[in-house]
MARRO-730795 format. One line per 5 residues: number of its first residue (from 1); their letters; for each residue x, y, z of C-alpha. Coordinates in nm, 4 decimals, decimal comma, padded with zeros to 6 digits, always signed. Example, Ala and Ser with C-alpha at 12.3 -4.5 7.8 and 13.67 -1.06 7.14 Angstrom:
1 = as = +01,2300:-00,4500:+00,7800; +01,3670:-00,1060:+00,7140;
This chain:
1 = misac = +08,8935:+09,9194:+12,1240; +08,9604:+09,9746:+11,6960; +09,2846:+09,9396:+11,6087; +09,4143:+09,9716:+11,2877; +09,6587:+09,6400:+11,2127;
6 = lsdvd = +09,4716:+09,5470:+10,8845; +09,4187:+09,8863:+10,7353; +09,6600:+09,8281:+10,4858; +09,5924:+09,4416:+10,4884; +09,3946:+09,2373:+10,2428;
11 = viila = +09,2489:+08,9520:+10,4197; +09,1278:+08,6083:+10,2802; +08,8690:+08,4156:+10,4537; +08,8336:+08,0723:+10,2863; +08,4760:+07,9661:+10,2995;
16 = gglgs = +08,3602:+07,7554:+10,0134; +08,3984:+07,4418:+10,1633; +08,0934:+07,1633:+10,1668; +08,0811:+07,1484:+10,5685; +07,9456:+06,7999:+10,5664;
21 = rlapr = +08,0567:+06,7132:+10,9509; +07,8351:+06,9676:+11,0427; +07,5863:+07,0003:+10,7792; +07,2849:+06,8323:+10,9948; +07,3173:+07,0789:+11,2472;
26 = iagkp = +07,2617:+07,3882:+11,0460; +06,9737:+07,2936:+10,8077; +07,0830:+07,3777:+10,4814; +07,3202:+07,6592:+10,5717; +07,7006:+07,7205:+10,4249;
31 = kvlap = +07,9269:+07,6684:+10,7803; +08,0402:+08,0436:+10,7474; +07,6324:+08,0768:+10,8262; +07,6169:+07,8739:+11,1403; +07,4419:+08,0448:+11,4298;
36 = vngkp = +07,6807:+08,1428:+11,7283; +07,4558:+08,3246:+12,0053; +07,1991:+08,4059:+11,7520; +07,4499:+08,5621:+11,4860; +07,5968:+08,3582:+11,1964;
41 = flefl = +07,9234:+08,2882:+11,2640; +08,0554:+08,5373:+10,9824; +07,9222:+08,7938:+11,1425; +08,1659:+08,7467:+11,4373; +08,4386:+08,7266:+11,2231;
46 = frwls = +08,3911:+09,0253:+11,0271; +08,2793:+09,2263:+11,3214; +08,6407:+09,0738:+11,4701; +08,8479:+09,2071:+11,1272; +08,6867:+09,5376:+11,1397;
51 = sqgak = +08,8264:+09,5785:+11,5020; +09,1424:+09,5462:+11,4024; +09,0963:+09,7736:+11,1277; +09,0172:+09,5411:+10,8235; +08,8803:+09,7767:+10,5270;
56 = kiils = +08,9434:+09,4713:+10,2568; +08,7932:+09,1039:+10,2996; +08,8351:+08,9153:+09,9900; +08,5698:+08,6237:+10,0657; +08,6372:+08,2880:+09,9354;
61 = lgyla = +08,3300:+08,1243:+09,8229; +08,1856:+07,7859:+09,6770; +07,8799:+07,5728:+09,8393; +07,5560:+07,7635:+09,9153; +07,7634:+08,0405:+09,8356;
66 = dqvie = +07,4715:+08,2952:+09,6828; +07,3151:+08,2375:+10,0718; +07,6544:+08,4485:+10,2253; +07,6494:+08,7004:+09,9276; +07,2319:+08,7641:+09,9776;
71 = yiekn = +07,3296:+08,7663:+10,4163; +07,5638:+09,0595:+10,3162; +07,3890:+09,2933:+10,1351; +07,0596:+09,2590:+10,3329; +07,2997:+09,3207:+10,6127;
76 = ekydm = +07,5380:+09,5994:+10,4639; +07,6798:+09,7587:+10,7393; +08,0434:+09,7016:+10,7366; +08,2815:+09,9778:+10,6662; +08,4853:+09,7274:+10,4707;
81 = kivya = +08,5743:+09,6354:+10,1269; +08,3959:+09,3044:+10,0200; +08,5160:+09,1273:+09,7191; +08,3117:+08,7533:+09,6434; +08,4990:+08,5149:+09,4440;
86 = vedkq = +08,2681:+08,1956:+09,3701; +08,4403:+07,8207:+09,2844; +08,2528:+07,6356:+09,0331; +08,4001:+07,2989:+09,2488; +08,6003:+07,2005:+09,5265;
91 = lgtag = +08,9376:+07,3777:+09,4711; +09,0874:+07,2423:+09,8434; +09,2416:+07,5519:+10,0521; +09,5419:+07,6220:+09,7990; +09,2713:+07,5826:+09,5132;
96 = alsfv = +09,0798:+07,8458:+09,6251; +09,3497:+08,1002:+09,7387; +09,5316:+08,0528:+09,3527; +09,1671:+08,1630:+09,2359; +09,1467:+08,4773:+09,4165;
101 = seyie = +09,4795:+08,5488:+09,3794; +09,4335:+08,8276:+09,1123; +09,2145:+09,0410:+09,4004; +09,5067:+09,0267:+09,6701; +09,7080:+09,3871:+09,6091;
106 = nypai = +09,8531:+09,4527:+09,9532; +10,1704:+09,2061:+10,0880; +10,1992:+09,0270:+10,2731; +09,7821:+08,9344:+10,3223; +09,6445:+08,7596:+10,6265;
111 = vingd = +09,4925:+08,3939:+10,4685; +09,1980:+08,2946:+10,7589; +09,0042:+07,9667:+10,7555; +08,6365:+08,0629:+10,7385; +08,5801:+07,8054:+11,0479;
116 = sfvsa = +08,8082:+07,9150:+11,3341; +08,8409:+08,1849:+11,5810; +09,1962:+08,2788:+11,7554; +09,2091:+08,5627:+11,9526; +09,5674:+08,6781:+11,8618;
121 = dfcnl = +09,6343:+09,0380:+11,8221; +09,7518:+09,0438:+11,5143; +09,9421:+09,3908:+11,5191; +10,2031:+09,1711:+11,6935; +10,1537:+08,8425:+11,4499;
126 = iefhk = +10,2203:+09,0557:+11,1325; +10,5533:+09,2596:+11,3008; +10,6683:+08,8913:+11,3738; +10,5945:+08,8114:+11,0426; +10,7980:+09,0958:+10,9108;
131 = tssal = +11,0737:+09,0595:+11,1210; +11,1214:+08,7121:+11,0423; +11,2571:+08,5936:+10,6970; +10,9279:+08,3755:+10,6822; +10,7583:+08,3217:+10,3545;
136 = vtils = +10,4701:+08,2186:+10,5763; +10,4387:+08,2257:+10,9418; +10,1387:+08,0104:+11,1009; +09,9149:+08,1108:+11,3586; +09,9596:+07,8230:+11,6347;
141 = alvgd = +09,7819:+07,8168:+11,9511; +09,8758:+07,5958:+12,2680; +09,6066:+07,3850:+12,3173; +09,5635:+07,0874:+12,6204; +09,4969:+06,7747:+12,3835;
146 = vkrfg = +09,5714:+06,7702:+11,9861; +09,4650:+06,4441:+11,9234; +09,2476:+06,6476:+11,6970; +09,3906:+06,8800:+11,5067; +09,7457:+06,7230:+11,4817;
151 = eikvs = +10,0988:+06,9359:+11,6389; +10,3244:+07,1749:+11,4660; +10,6894:+07,0795:+11,6019; +10,8971:+07,4058:+11,6132; +11,2511:+07,4639:+11,6596;
156 = gnadi = +11,3587:+07,7729:+11,9284; +11,4008:+07,9715:+11,6512; +11,0365:+07,9179:+11,5598; +11,0951:+07,7764:+11,2654; +10,8172:+07,4742:+11,1662;
161 = vsfle = +11,0307:+07,1293:+11,1940; +10,7593:+06,8783:+11,1200; +10,3530:+06,8610:+11,1505; +10,2573:+06,5760:+11,3160; +09,9174:+06,3900:+11,2213;
166 = kgnns = +09,6156:+06,4149:+11,4120; +09,5182:+06,1094:+11,6114; +09,8930:+06,0289:+11,6927; +09,8948:+06,2226:+12,0095; +09,6800:+06,2922:+12,2799;
171 = ssgyi = +09,8994:+06,5303:+12,5412; +09,9350:+06,9465:+12,4833; +10,1511:+07,1310:+12,2236; +10,1113:+07,3904:+11,9408; +09,8448:+07,3356:+11,6600;
176 = nagiy = +09,7745:+07,4958:+11,3368; +09,4628:+07,7418:+11,4492; +09,4499:+07,8034:+11,0575; +09,5299:+08,1728:+11,0296; +09,8644:+08,2589:+10,7912;
181 = vmsye = +10,0499:+08,5457:+10,7254; +10,1504:+08,4980:+10,3542; +10,4534:+08,7123:+10,1568; +10,4080:+08,7413:+09,8089; +10,6490:+08,5017:+09,7456;
186 = aldfv = +10,4705:+08,2523:+09,9160; +10,1000:+08,3685:+09,7125; +10,2543:+08,3404:+09,4264; +10,3862:+07,9887:+09,4263; +10,0386:+07,9217:+09,5605;
191 = ktfdi = +09,8956:+08,0263:+09,1908; +10,0728:+07,7352:+09,0571; +09,8268:+07,5180:+09,2192; +09,4827:+07,4625:+09,0537; +09,3152:+07,2228:+09,3156;
196 = gslei = +09,5024:+07,0923:+09,6631; +09,5918:+07,1920:+10,0424; +09,7818:+07,4363:+10,1872; +09,8664:+07,2475:+10,4781; +10,0128:+06,9380:+10,2514;
201 = dvfsq = +10,0810:+07,0578:+09,9420; +10,2075:+07,3997:+09,9558; +10,3342:+07,4087:+10,2865; +10,5454:+07,0804:+10,2836; +10,7101:+07,1967:+09,9613;
206 = lklgd = +10,9323:+07,4811:+10,1594; +11,2090:+07,5149:+10,3183; +11,3272:+07,4952:+10,6707; +11,3002:+07,8767:+10,7901; +11,0767:+07,9605:+10,5608;
211 = lkayr = +10,7795:+07,8522:+10,7280; +10,7483:+07,9794:+11,1198; +10,5167:+07,9911:+11,3556; +10,3984:+08,2438:+11,6183; +10,2725:+08,0614:+11,8823;
216 = gkfdf = +10,0668:+08,1799:+12,2079; +09,7910:+08,0713:+12,4599; +09,5295:+08,2106:+12,2711; +09,1252:+08,1357:+12,2786; +09,0950:+07,9401:+12,0166;
221 = idigt = +08,7784:+07,7131:+11,7977; +08,6855:+07,5834:+11,4946; +08,3083:+07,5177:+11,4313; +08,3368:+07,2397:+11,1940; +08,2507:+06,9615:+11,4204;
226 = pqsye = +07,9160:+06,8897:+11,5839; +08,1320:+06,9001:+11,9064; +08,3655:+07,2188:+11,8890; +08,0281:+07,3962:+11,7380; +07,8288:+07,3162:+12,0754;
231 = rssev = +08,1201:+07,5150:+12,2680; +08,1558:+07,7675:+12,0320; +07,9234:+08,0154:+12,2343; +08,0469:+07,9655:+12,5383; +08,3698:+08,0191:+12,3838;
236 = lrpyf = +08,2750:+08,3351:+12,1676; +08,0752:+08,5079:+12,4269; +08,2842:+08,7280:+12,6271; +08,4421:+08,8687:+12,2450; +08,0400:+08,9106:+12,1621;
241 = drlgi = +08,0008:+09,1493:+12,4423; +08,3786:+09,3196:+12,3665; +08,2583:+09,4133:+12,0250; +07,9270:+09,5264:+12,1293; +07,7379:+09,2325:+11,9184;
246 = is = +07,3938:+09,1879:+12,0386; +07,2261:+08,7987:+12,0517;
């Protein structure tokens, strides 16, 4: 079922990283073109976003950007405007978002790490953000073991109070799932960074109340490691079927 939640929202996909951990498995492809169920992961992301009404995608590229652009232009079948921004060096997530900021026209905007999928309803996510006082809302997924991801500690009113480093805890908990709703003020702040990390350099400077978590028990996968990439076909198969993607 197609919704219209994203019809007036700019969606930024950060897909310029080197993907070093996955490189031996995907034979010279950029990570966003890694095949899942016989289709590039980017194809799945586009179809998923389109199903929620997305009309404009800003694609932040870097490593092997030409392959991504060639794939999209050879498979032009998306009812969405796709804007490319290609960085000439590694900028980190904050630097990459700063680099593409000139193309953002609608606020709040959604920022997505290009190797992640979370089965959240964007209608509810955006409504939560708009009715809160947050500058940034982090989509936070409950997982059985936070050790590989690090953990988000959240107060009763959804304020993020701390980020725990990877490897410190092997219990269940909420993690940063790599999807952010960001206000104009937050994105304006990001523009001051030429290079750096959203998680380390930007979010750490926001005061209590500016950063909130939208929490839920979602299907979640990132394809950034060989182990998680192995699981991606199984996790995403039901969504391929739902979106009518033939593998």
